[in-house]
KEFI-936541 format. One record per residue: residue in three letters; x negated, y negated, z of N, C-alpha, C in turn. Coordinates in steps of 0.1 Angstrom, whole numbers, plus 2048, in hexadecimal, padded with zeros to 3 digits. Example, Ala and Ser with C-alpha at 12.3 -4.5 7.8 and 13.67 -1.06 7.14 Angstrom:
// residues 2
ALA77C83984E78582D84E77C82184E
SER78081684777780B84777F80084F
//
This chain:
// residues 436
MET7F780C8018018018007F77F4801
PRO7FA7EB7F77F37DD7F77F27D7804
ARG7E67CF80A7E87C78157F47BE818
ARG7F67B780D7FF7AC80D80D7B2810
LEU8107BE80D81E7C380F8207C981B
PHE8147CD8218167D583081E7CE83A
PRO81B7C283F8237B98478337BA844
ALA8377B88398467B983684A7C8837
ALA8447D28348487E08368497E2845
PHE83F7DE84B83F7E085B84C7DB862
VAL84F7CE85D8597C68638687CE861
VAL8687D28528737D98508757E8857
ALA86A7EF85986B7FA86086F7F886F
LEU86A7EE87686D7EB88387C7E8884
SER8817E187A8917DD87B8997EA878
VAL8947F487089C80286F89C80A879
ILE89180D88188F81688B89C814895
PRO89F80889B8AA8078A48B880E8A0
ALA8BB8098928C680F88C8C581E88A
ALA8BA8228868BB8318838BB83A891
ALA8B683389C8B783A8A98C483A8AE
ALA8CC82F8AA8D982F8B08E383A8A6
TRP8E08398998E88438928E3850895
SER8D68548998D386189D8D98658AA
SER8DB85D8B38E285F8BF8F08628BE
GLU8F785A8B590585D8B290686B8AB
SER8FE86C8A28FE87A89A8FD8868A5
ASP8F38858AF8F088F8B88FD8938C1
GLU9038878C390F88A8CB91988F8C4
GLU91D88D8B79258928AF9228A18AB
SER9158A58AA9128B18A690E8BA8B1
GLU9128B68BD90E8C08C99138CD8C8
SER90D8D78CB9108E48C891B8E88D0
PRO9258EF8C89338F38CE9308FF8D6
PHE9259058D79239128DE92290E8EE
GLU9289168F7924917906919920909
LEU90E91B90B90392490C90192B91A
HIS8FD93891B8FA93E9278EB946923
VAL8E294492E8D694B92F8D5955937
GLY8CE9619358CD96B93D8C2974939
GLY8BF97F9408B398793C8AF98E94A
TYR8A399494989C99C95488E99E952
GLY8869A195B87B9A395D8769B0964
ASP86C9B895F86A9C59658599C7967
LEU8559C79708479CA9758479DA97A
GLN83B9E09748389EE97882B9F097E
PHE8299F798881C9FC98D81DA0B98F
ALA813A12989814A2298A807A2798D
PHE808A339947FDA3B9957FEA4998F
HIS7F6A4D9877F6A599827EBA63985
ASP7EEA709887E5A7898C7DEA81980
PHE7E2A7C9737DEA859687D6A7B95D
GLY7CEA7F9577C8A7794C7D2A73941
PRO7CBA6A9387D6A6692E7D7A6E921
ASN7CDA7891F7CDA819147D4A8E917
GLN7E2A8F9117EAA9B9147E9AA4909
ASN7DFAA29007DFAAB8F57D4AB78F6
ARG7CFAB79017C4AC29047CDACF905
ASP7C4ADA9027CBAE89047D2AEA911
GLY7CCAE791C7D3AEA9287DBADC92D
GLY7DEAD39257E5AC792B7DAABD92F
SER7E0AB39377D7AA993A7CEAAC946
GLN7C2AA79477B9AA89517BDAA295F
ARG7B9AA996A7BBAA09757B5A93976
ASP7BBA8997B7B5A7A97C7BCA73986
SER7B8A689897C0A5D9937BEA5198B
ARG7C9A4B9867C9A4097E7D5A37984
LEU7D0A2B9857DBA1E9887DEA1897B
VAL7EBA169787F0A1096C7F8A03971
PHE7F79F796C7FE9EA96F8049E6963
ASP8109E19628179DE9558229D3958
ASP8209C895282A9BE94F8359C3946
ALA83C9CE9498439D693F84A9CD936
ARG8549C593B85C9BB9328629B0939
PHE8639A593086A99A93487499792A
VAL88399792C88C993921894987924
LEU89398091A89C9749198A9977911
LYS8B59749168C097790E8C696990F
LEU8CC9639028D59589018E195C8FA
GLU8EC9589018FB95A8FD90194D8FA
GLY90994D8EF91093F8ED91F9438E8
GLU92893D8EE93793F8EC93D9318E7
MET9469348DC94D9298D795D92D8D9
PRO9649208DA9739248DD97B92B8D2
ALA97592D8C697C9368BC97A9458BE
ASP9749478C89729578CD96595B8C4
ILE95C9528C09509558B99449558C4
GLU93B95E8C493095E8CC9249628C6
PHE91995F8CB90C9638C69039698D1
GLU8FB9718CE8F39778DA8E497A8D3
ALA8DA9748DA8CC9768D68C497B8E2
GLU8BB9858E08B498C8EC8A498C8E5
VAL89B9878EE88E9878EA88798F8F6
GLU8809998F287799F8FD86999F8FA
PHE86299D90785499C90884F9A890D
GLU8479B09088439BF90C8339BE90E
HIS82F9C291A8219C891C8179BD91B
GLY81A9B291580E9A89128059AE908
GLY80A9B78FF8019BC8F57FD9B48E9
THR7FB9B78DE7F89B08D28039B58C7
GLY80A9AB8C28149AE8B880D9B08AA
VAL8119B98A280D9B98948179BB88A
THR8149B987F81D9BD8738179C4869
GLN81D9CB8608169D385481C9D1848
GLU8159D083D81B9CE8318149D7828
VAL81A9DB81C8169E381280F9DA808
GLU8039DD8077FB9D37FC7F99D97EF
TYR8029D97E58019E07D87F69D97D0
GLU7F29CF7D27E79C97CB7DA9D07CF
GLU7DA9D77DC7CF9DD7E17D39EB7E1
PHE7D79F07D47DAA017D37E4A067DC
GLY7ED9FD7E17F8A027E97F6A067F8
GLU7E89FF7FD7E3A0380A7ED9FA814
PHE7ED9FF8217F49F782B7EB9EE831
GLU7EF9E28337E69D683A7ED9D3846
THR7E59D28517EA9CE85F7E69C1862
GLN7EF9B88687EC9AB86B7EF9A7878
VAL7E69A387F7E999D88E7EF98F88C
GLU7FB98E88F80398188E80697989A
LYS80597F8A780A97B8B38029808BE
GLY7FF9778C97FA97C8D58069818DF
GLY80698D8E380F9928EB81C9998E3
GLU8229A38E582A9AA8DE83A9A48E2
VAL83E99D8D984C9978D985699D8CE
LEU8619A28D586A9AA8CC8779A28CD
LEU87F9A08C188C99C8C18969A78C1
GLU89A9AA8CD8A49B78CF8B19B38CA
GLU8B69A98CB8C49A68C88C69988C1
LEU8CF9978B78D198A8B08DE98E8A8
TYR8E99898AD8F698C8A68FF9828A9
ILE9099828A09179788A29219838A2
GLU92B97E8AB9379888AF94497E8AE
LYS94E9848A895B97D8A79649868AF
THR96B9818B997698A8BF9859868BB
PHE98C98F8B899B98F8B49A49948C0
ALA9AE98C8C39B79918CD9B19998DB
GLU9A49948DD99F9998E899C9A88EA
ARG99F9AE8DF99D9BD8DF9959C58D3
TYR9939B98CA98B9BF8BE9809B28BB
SER9749B98B596A9AF8B59629B48A9
VAL95C9AC8A19539AE8969479A7898
ALA93B9AF89792D9A98989259AD88B
VAL91D9A28899129A487E90499F884
GLY8FA9A68828EE9A38868E49AC88C
ARG8DC9AC8958D59B689B8DB9B98A9
PHE8DE9C58AC8E49C88B88E09D68BA
TYR8E39DD8C78DF9E98CB8E89F48C6
VAL8E09FF8BF8E7A098BB8F0A128C6
ALA8FBA158C4904A198CF903A298D0
VAL8F6A2B8D48F3A3A8D88EDA3A8E5
GLY8F0A448EC8EAA478F98F0A3D905
LEU8E9A3E9108EBA3791C8E7A2891B
LEU8D9A279148D1A1D9188D6A1190E
SER8DEA139058E4A0A8FC8EEA00903
GLN8F3A0590E8FDA009178F79FA924
TYR8EFA0392B8EBA029388DCA0193A
PHE8D59F69338C89F59338C19ED93D
LEU8C79E59458C29DB94E8BC9E3959
PRO8B29DF9608AA9E796B8B69EA977
THR8BF9E29778C89E49848D39ED980
GLU8D49F19728DE9FB96D8D9A0B96E
TYR8CCA0D96F8C9A1B9708C0A1C97E
LEU8C0A269828BAA289918AAA2A991
ALA8A6A32989896A3498A88FA26986
SER882A28987878A1D986878A19978
THR87AA2596E879A2595F885A28959
ARG887A2494C891A2B945890A3A941
SER89BA3F94089BA4D93D88FA53934
GLU887A5A93887CA6092E882A69923
ALA88BA70927891A7791C898A7090F
GLU8A0A679158A6A5F90B89DA54903
THR893A5090A889A4690287DA4D8FA
THR87DA5A8FC874A638F3879A678E6
VAL885A6D8E788AA728DB891A678D2
ILE896A5C8D789CA548CF896A458D3
PRO896A3C8C9892A2F8CD896A298DB
ALA88FA238E3891A1E8F089AA128ED
VAL8A6A118F38AFA038F28AEA008E3
TRP8B5A068DC8B2A078CB8BA9FC8C5
PRO8B49F18C08BC9E78BA8B99EA8AA
GLU8C49E78A38C29E68928CC9DB88E
LEU8CA9D88818D19CF87A8DD9D5873
GLY8EA9CD8748F59D386D9029CD870
ALA90C9D486F9199CF8739209D987D
GLN9299D488692E9DA89193D9D7894
LEU9469E08939539DE8999589E58A5
GLU95C9DB8AF95D9E18BC96D9E08BE
LEU9739EC8C29819ED8C59849EF8D3
ARG98C9E98DA9909EB8E89A19EA8E7
PRO9A79F68E19B49F88E29BB9F88ED
THR9B59FD8F99BA9FC9079AF9FA90F
ASP9B19F791C9A79F392699E9FF929
ALA9A3A0A92799CA17929994A1D91F
LEU994A18911990A1D906987A128FE
GLU97CA178FA973A0D8F196EA168E6
VAL96EA108DA968A178CE960A0F8C8
ARG954A138C494CA0A8BB947A118AF
LEU947A0B8A3945A0F897938A06892
GLN92EA0B88E920A0388991BA0A87B
VAL9179FF873910A038689039FB868
VAL8F7A028688EC9FC86D8E0A02862
ASN8D49FB8628CBA018598C4A0F85F
GLY8C1A178568BCA2485B8ADA2485F
LEU8AAA2F86489DA31869891A3385D
ASP885A3186187BA34859874A4085C
SER874A4B85186FA58856860A5A857
THR858A4F853849A4F854846A50864
GLY84FA4B86C84BA4A87B84FA56882
PHE855A6087B85AA6E88284EA77888
SER850A7C891843A85896848A8E8A0
SER83DA988A2841AA38AD843A9B8BA
GLN83CA938BF83DA8E8CD848A878D0
ARG84CA7D8C5859A748C8865A778BE
TRP863A828B786FA838AE871A788A3
VAL87DA728A587FA6889B880A5A8A1
ALA87AA5A8AF87BA4C8B6872A418B0
LEU866A468AB85EA3B8A5860A39897
GLY86BA3D891872A3B88487AA2D885
HIS87CA26890880A19891878A0E88E
GLN87DA07883874A0087B8709F3883
ARG8649F188585E9E688C8509E2887
ARG84B9EB87C83E9E887783D9DC86E
PHE8489DC8658479D285A8509C685C
GLU84D9BB8558539AF8588629B1852
VAL8659B884B8759BB8468769C984A
VAL8889C984C88B9D684E8939DB841
ARG88D9E883F8949EE83189F9F7836
ALA8AA9F282E8B99F98308BE9FF824
THR8B5A0581B8BAA0B8108C2A17814
ASP8BDA1F81E8C4A288268CCA23831
LEU8D8A248338E1A2083E8E5A29847
ALA8E9A268548EDA3085E8FBA2B862
GLY902A35866910A3386C90FA3887C
VAL917A30883916A32892926A31897
LEU92BA3B89D937A3C8A5936A3F8B5
ARG93CA358BC93AA398C9948A368D1
VAL94CA418DA958A408DF956A3F8EF
ASP95AA368F695AA37906968A3690C
VAL96AA3F915977A3E91E974A3C92C
GLU97CA3393197AA2F93F987A36947
PRO987A4394D993A4A951996A43960
ALA98CA3D96698EA36973984A2B974
GLU985A2297D97DA1597E970A1A980
ASP967A1497B958A1897C954A25979
VAL95CA2B971959A3996A959A3A95B
VAL94FA3D95394FA3D94594AA4A941
ILE951A4E93894DA5B93094FA59921
GLY944A5E91B945A5C90C93CA63903
ALA93CA608F6935A688ED930A5E8E1
SER926A618DA922A598CF91DA638C4
ALA91CA5E8B7917A658AC910A5B8A2
TYR903A5D89D8FCA578948F7A5F888
TYR8FAA5A87C8F6A6286F8F0A58866
GLY8E5A5B8608E0A528568D4A55850
GLY8D0A538458C6A5583B8B8A5183F
THR8ADA5583D8A1A51841896A50835
SER899A5782A88FA5881E88BA4A818
ARG894A44814893A3880E890A2B816
ASN88DA2C824889A2182C87AA2282D
ARG873A2E828865A2D82985DA22821
PRO852A1E82784CA1481F849A14811
LYS848A2080D846A237FE84FA307F9
ALA853A2E7EF85CA387E7855A457E6
ASP852A4C7F1849A587F084FA657F4
LEU85CA667FA861A727FD86AA747F2
VAL865A797E986EA7D7DA86AA897D5
PRO874A917CF86EA9F7CA867A9D7BD
SER85EAA87BB857AA77AE860AAA7A2
CYS85EAA4798866AA578C85FAA077F
ASP863AA477385EAA1766866A9875E
ALA86DA8F766879A8775F871A7E757
ALA879A7B74A874A73740875A65746
GLY86BA5C74286AA4F746869A4C754
SER862A5675A861A55769858A4976E
GLY850A43764849A36768851A2A768
GLU85FA2C765867A1E76686FA1F772
SER86DA2A77C876A2C78886BA30793
THR86EA2B79E866A2F7AA86AA3D7AE
ALA878A427AC87BA4E7AF884A557A3
PRO87FA59798886A5E78D88FA6A790
CYS88CA7179A894A7C79D89CA7C7AD
GLY89CA6F7AF8A2A6D7BC89AA6E7C7
TYR89EA6E7D4896A6F7E089AA7D7E9
VAL892A817F0895A8D7F889DA89802
SER8AAA8E8058B4A8B80F8AEA8F81B
ALA8AEA868238ABA898328B1A8183D
PRO8BEA8483D8C7A7C8498C3A82858
VAL8C6A798608C6A7E86E8D4A7B875
LEU8D7A8687D8E2A878838DFA86893
ILE8E4A7D89C8E2A7E8AA8F0A7B8AE
VAL8F3A868B9900A868C08FDA848CF
ASP906A7E8D8904A7D8E5911A7F8ED
ALA911A848F991BA83903916A7C90F
HIS91BA72915917A6D921920A6792C
ALA91CA65937927A6194191FA5994C
ARG926A50953922A4795B92CA44966
LEU929A44973933A4097D92CA39989
GLU934A31990932A2A99B93DA299A4
LEU93DA349AE946A379B7942A349C5
GLY946A299CB942A269D9932A259D8
PRO92BA2C9E391DA2C9E4916A349D9
VAL91DA3C9D0917A459C6916A409BA
ARG90CA3F9B4908A3C9A5902A4999D
ALA908A4B992901A5598B905A5497B
SER8FCA5A9738FDA5A9658F8A6695F
ALA8FCA6B9538F7A7894D8F9A7693E
LEU8EEA7C9378EEA7B9298E9A89923
ALA8F0A8E9198EBA989118EAA94901
LEU8DFA958FB8DDA908EE8D4A9C8E5
TRP8DBA9D8D98D6AA78D18D4AA08C2
GLY8C9AA38BC8C8A9D8AD8C4AA88A4
HIS8C8AA58978C4AAE88C8BEAA5880
LEU8B2AAB87A8ACAA38718ACAAC863
GLU8B3AA98588B1AB184D8A6AB0846
ASN89FABA840894AB9837888AB5840
ALA889AB984A87BAB585586FABA84F
GLU870AC7849864ACC84385CAC2838
ALA866ABB82F860AB482385CAA682A
ILE861AA283485DA9683C84FA99841
SER84EAA5848841AA784E837AA9845
SER838AAF83A830AB282F82AAA4829
ARG833A9B82782EA8E822828A8682B
ASN82EA86838827A7E841818A81845
ASP817A8E842808A928457FEA8B83B
ARG802A848317FBA7F8277FBA6F829
LEU801A6A833801A5B8347F6A54836
SER7F4A498327E7A428357E6A3F844
ASN7D9A3F8497D5A3E8577DAA3085A
ALA7D9A258507DDA178547ECA16858
LEU7F4A1F854802A1C85B804A1E868
GLY7FBA2586E7FCA2687E807A30883
VAL80AA3B87C812A4488280CA51885
TYR813A5A88B80EA6689080AA71885
ARG811A7387B80DA7C87080EA8A875
THR817A8E87E81AA9B884827AA187E
PRO828AAD87E833AB487B840AAF883
VAL84CAAD87C858AA8884861AB5883
ALA869AB7890870AC389087DAC088A
ASP884ACB888892ACB88289CAC588C
GLN89AAC88998A2AC48A489CABF8B1
ALA8A3AB88B98A0AB28C58A9AB38CE
LEU8A5AB48DB8AFAB38E78AAAAC8F2
ALA8B5AA48F88B2A9B9048BCA9B90E
LEU8B8AA091C8C3A9F9258BEA98930
SER8C8A919378C2A879418CEA8594B
ALA8CCA849598D6A829618D0A7B96E
GLU8D4A729758D0A6C9828DCA6998A
VAL8DAA6A9958E3A689A18DEA609AE
GLY8E4A569B38DEA519BE8EAA4B9C9
VAL8E5A4B9D58EFA479E18E9A3C9E7
ASP8F3A319E88F0A259F08F1A289FE
VAL8E5A26A058E5A29A138E2A1DA1A
ALA8E5A10A148E3A03A1A8EDA01A25
PRO8F9A04A23904A02A30900A0BA3B
THR8FAA17A398F7A1FA458ECA19A4C
LEU8E2A10A478D8A0BA4C8DC9FBA50
GLY8E79F8A4F8EC9EAA548E89DFA49
LEU8E69E4A3D8E19D9A328ED9D6A29
ARG8F19C8A288FD9C5A238FA9B9A1B
ASP9049B0A199029A4A108FE9A8A03
ARG9049B09FB9019B49ED8F29BB9EB
ARG8EF9C39F58E29CA9F58E69D99F3
ARG8DD9DF9ED8DF9EF9E88D29F49EC
LEU8D0A009F38C6A089F68C8A159EF
ASP8C4A199E38C8A259DC8BEA309DF
VAL8C3A3C9E28BAA499E48BEA4F9D7
TYR8B4A539CE8B8A579C28B0A639BC
GLY8B5A6A9B38ADA759AC8B1A7599C
ARG8A8A789958ABA789858A5A85980
PHE8ACA8C9768A7A969708A6A93960
ASP89BA9595A89AA9494B894AA0945
HIS899AA593A894AB0933895AAC924
TYR88BAAF91F88AAA990E882AB2908
ASP885AB78FB87CABE8F287EAB98E4
THR873AB38DF873AAC8D3871AB78C8
MET86DAC48CC86DACF8C3877ADA8C7
PHE884AD58C988EADE8CF892AE88C2
GLY892AE78B7895AEF8AB88BAEC8A0
THR884AF68A0879AF689587BB0188A
ARG878AFD87F879B0787386EB12873
ASP870B1D86B866B2786A85AB1F864
GLY84EB2486B841B2086683CB1386F
LEU844B0C877841B0287F83EB0688F
PHE836B04894833B088A083AAFF8AC
ASP841B068B4848B008BF840AFD8CA
ASN83CAF28CA830AEE8D3835AEB8E0
PRO832AF28EB838AF18F8834AE4900
ARG82AADD8FA826AD0900831AC68FE
PHE83AAC78F5844ABE8F1851AC28F7
GLU851ACB90085EACE907859AC9916
ARG863AC191C85DABB928869AB9932
THR866ABC93F870ABB94A86AAB1954
VAL872AA795886DA9D962877A9C96C
VAL873A9F97987BA9A985877A8F98D
THR87FA8598E87BA78994884A769A2
THR87DA739AD886A6F9B987FA639BE
GLY888A5A9C4883A4D9CA88DA459D1
LEU889A399D4891A2F9DB892A239D4
GLY89DA1C9D48A0A0F9CB8A7A059D4
TYR8A29FA9D48A79EF9DC8AD9E59D1
THR8B99DF9D38BE9D59C98C69CA9D3
LEU8C49BF9D08C89B49D68D29AB9CC
ALA8DF9AB9CF8E89A49C68E79A79B8
ASP8E39B19B38E29B79A58D89AC99F
ALA8CF9A69A48C699C99F8B699F9A2
PHE8B49A59AF8A69A99B28A69B89B4
PHE89C9C09B089A9CD9B288C9D09B4
ALA88B9DC9BB87E9E39BF8819F09C1
LYS8779F99B887BA089B986DA0D9BB
LEU86EA199C2862A219C4866A309C3
ASP860A379B9861A449B7858A4D9B4
ILE857A5A9B484DA649AE852A6E9A5
ALA84CA7099A851A7998F848A8398E
HIS84DA9098C845A9C989849AA297A
ARG841AA2971843AA696583DAB4962
TRP843ABE95B83CACA958841ACD949
PHE83CAD694483DAD9934843AE6931
GLY844AEA92484BAF6920841B01922
SER835B0192782DB0B929824B09936
GLY825B1493D81DB1494A80EB11947
SER808B1293C7FAB0F93A7F6B0093A
LEU802AF99387FDAEA93A800AE4946
SER7F6ADD94A7F6AD7958803ACD95A
PRO809AD0966814AC496980EAB796B
GLU816AAF96E811AA096F81AA9A979
ASN814A8F98081BA8798B819A79989
THR822A7198B822A6398B82AA5C997
VAL824A5399D829A4B9A882CA3D9A1
ARG837A389A1839A2B99B843A219A4
LEU83EA169A4843A099AA848A009A0
SER8559FD9A08589F29968619E799E
THR85E9DB99A8679D09A08689C5995
GLY8739BE9968779B498E8859AC991
PHE88C9A798789699F9898A099D97E
VAL8AB99C97F8B699B9758BB98D976
TYR8BD98596C8C497896F8CD975964
//
């Protein structure tokens, strides 16, 4: 700008700023968000002593050891917004373990290799992000990222909603733990005692399937976008026959072949023009079916829950064969996946606070939990049924809760395997935290 024009421009700018500020203030008032916001969440700290080494893959199981492990397990921030038109949104961000977050991309310019990029310090996960519209107070439609309606943890995942210091080992091993996906949901509440949920979500990625975790690591978190060429359907029905008593069942069915990073789970063929299509003869069909029955109750001083979950994977042999040749850069186990998996879990606790004279919304639960799971429950001919993946865990402990907001739990867990030749394992764990 020429020097002789600068003073005039400066004066004009000074005269415009107050008017612009006034307009901005009026605009802010007019555009004030119509949502009524609510903030919540929880924090969970874990301190554990293990009497076994970290390598469970030895012939005789883990070696004897004495290890202390401290973990800022998770901090969750939840934001809910409500509008008068019965429109709501919910967002939930989870900070886990203070680790390092990474993403992966397929770099086809580098011969289709997988490239890993560190993008943030600390693992930050967007667990939920959806918009929901309610009709007549009994029906609602949601679109976005929400929890898949399978198992107990999709409903009761707060640390004050389960008794032991950690979530069920059986449920969190066989399927993704507190499992969010993208899609659409229809929730029906025809009566006060009946709730039905129908969901259509993106399917799993079969490159993550393995002997140790079955389909749990097929949950898509490695890449920046979620592949949804194969979708999944979910149906859940919950009945409340009495107050604070819930009995229900759920089913999940969805494809997994076309959600892989590359179109590599395809049959061999001599189709003409094969160079013009990524899969000229189609894909190997590999749907997964998961069904569960569950129950939860709170009657006076007694709290209890139970889960039985079974899963079946079609063409598990083809997936195992292809996964064995995956790139190391993908960061998956590359071990054979079984055709079937099983998870059983139950816990019960009794509040002894009134007996000890503790009142004012205090609970002191003496509890026990039983977990049994086998990620190689059903194996095909030629696949070794490895007993190290059949595990039983018995946990007993004491949990203190104040106003459903502060908690502290101390328990001991004993784990043994499907073969007596594998060493059993013991863990003493203290957890504490808050719900707000």
